[in-house]
N, C-alpha and C positions, 0 to 999 in steps of 0.2 A: 815098667820101672815104678818105684814107689819112693816118695821123699817125705821125710818128717821135717817140717819147717824149723823146728827147734834145733835140728842137727846141722843146719845149713848156715852159711854166711848170709848176711842180709842182702848182699848184691845178687847172690844166687837165687834167693826167694823172689826178688824183684824181677829178674830175668825170666824165671819160670812163669810167673804170673802174667807179665806183659807179653811174653811170647806165646802164651796159651789162650788168653782171653782176647780174641781178635774178631772182627775189627773193633778198634777202640777209638771212640771220638776224643778229640782234644778240646778242652774248654780253655779258650784264651781269655783269661779273666782280667778285666780292668777294674781298678779301684782307685781311690784318691785318699791321700793322707789328710790329717787334720790341718796341715800346712798348705794344702792345695796342690801337692805334687802328684802327678799322674803316675800310676803303677800299672804295668801290663806284664802278665806272665802266663805261660802255658801250664795246664794241669792235665795229666794223662789219666787220672782217676776221676772221671766226670761222666754223668749220665742223667737221664730223666728219672724222676722219682714217681710223679703222679701227673695226670692230666686234669683231675677234678678235685681240688683246684690245681692248676699247673705249678709244679715244683721241679727244681733240678737240684743235683748235689755234686759236690766235688770234694776232694780231700787234698790236704797239703801236708807234706812231711815237716817234721820239726827237728832237723839235724842238729845234734849237739844240744838238745832241749831249747832251741831258739826258734821263735816264730819267724816266718817269712813276712816281708812287708805286706803282701796281699792279706794275710791272716790278720795282722795288726790293724790294717786299715778297715777291714770288714768288721772286726770286733768293735772298733771305735765308732763307725758310722752306720753299720748294718746295711750297706748298699754295695752292689757290684753289677757289672755287665758281663755276660757271657757272649763273646764274639766268636763265631765259628770260623775255623781255619779252612781255607781252600788251597789248592796247589799253588796259586799265584802269590800267596803270602807266607809260604812255608819258610823261606829264608828269614824273613822279618820275625816270624814266630820263634825260630831257632835263636835269633839274636836276643830275644826277651827271656830266654831260659838262663841267661847268665846271672850269676850273683853279683849285683852291683850295689853301691851305696844307696841308702833310702832317699837321698836327696837328688837322685838321677831320675829324670823324666824318661821312662822307657818308651814312650811314643816317639820322642825325639831320637833316642838311641837307635831304635829300629827303623826310623824313617817312615813311620806311618802317620796318618792324619787323624788327630782327635776331633770328634764332632760331639756336640751336646746330646745328652740323653733328654728324654721328654719329661720324665717324672723323678729322676734321681740325679745326684751330683757327679758320679763317675762318668768319664767320657766313653764314647763308642769308637771303634776303629772303622773309619770310613771305608777302608779297603775290604773289610769283611762284608759278606753278603747277608749274614743273619746275625741279629743281636737280640739278646734277652735282657731286659732291664729287671733286676731282681732286688728284693729286700730279704735279708737274712731272717729266717724264722727260728732257726735252731743251729746249735753247734755242739759237737761232741768230741772230746779228746780221747783218743785210743790209749788205754792204759797198758801196763805190763810190757813196756817197750825196752829195747836195748840201747837205742841211740837218740831218743827224743820223741819217737812215736809219730803220730799224725793227728790231724784234726779234720773232722768231717763238717762241712758247711752245707746246710739245706736252705735254699732260697725260693721264695714264692716269686713267680714270674709276674711282674706288674704290667709289662707290655712287651710285644714282640715286633721286631722290624725285619721284614723278609723281602 
């Protein structure tokens, strides 16, 4: 079978990509707003970029040309934590995939424990077994989109907790 992405609905393209490129890690990204509100959300387009120096990337959709809170927070303060998801926290991770108001603390919403990072302001998820404290070094908005596009964030790993 052959598919031209330009001829498909956006949801069909998403399903073909996410069903074909597997296994796919989930980056459970924590950030913090300028008002000190914790944000926590899963991102399915996430991976390692480089080990020398260590960098990761993730991308976030911009449905309706609107940024998600995670993107706004990172663009504002250039910091985020990648918390890796294990089977034990899948339900909590799913809870944080909801679209909620930006004044909602998603750690509280999901019932997970925020713990301090060492070098940056966003919190880590205590229940996660691996955390990467990151500083954003680059972002790139995907152009020529139909419904808002996406933004790629590249972050340098400042420290790892394993």
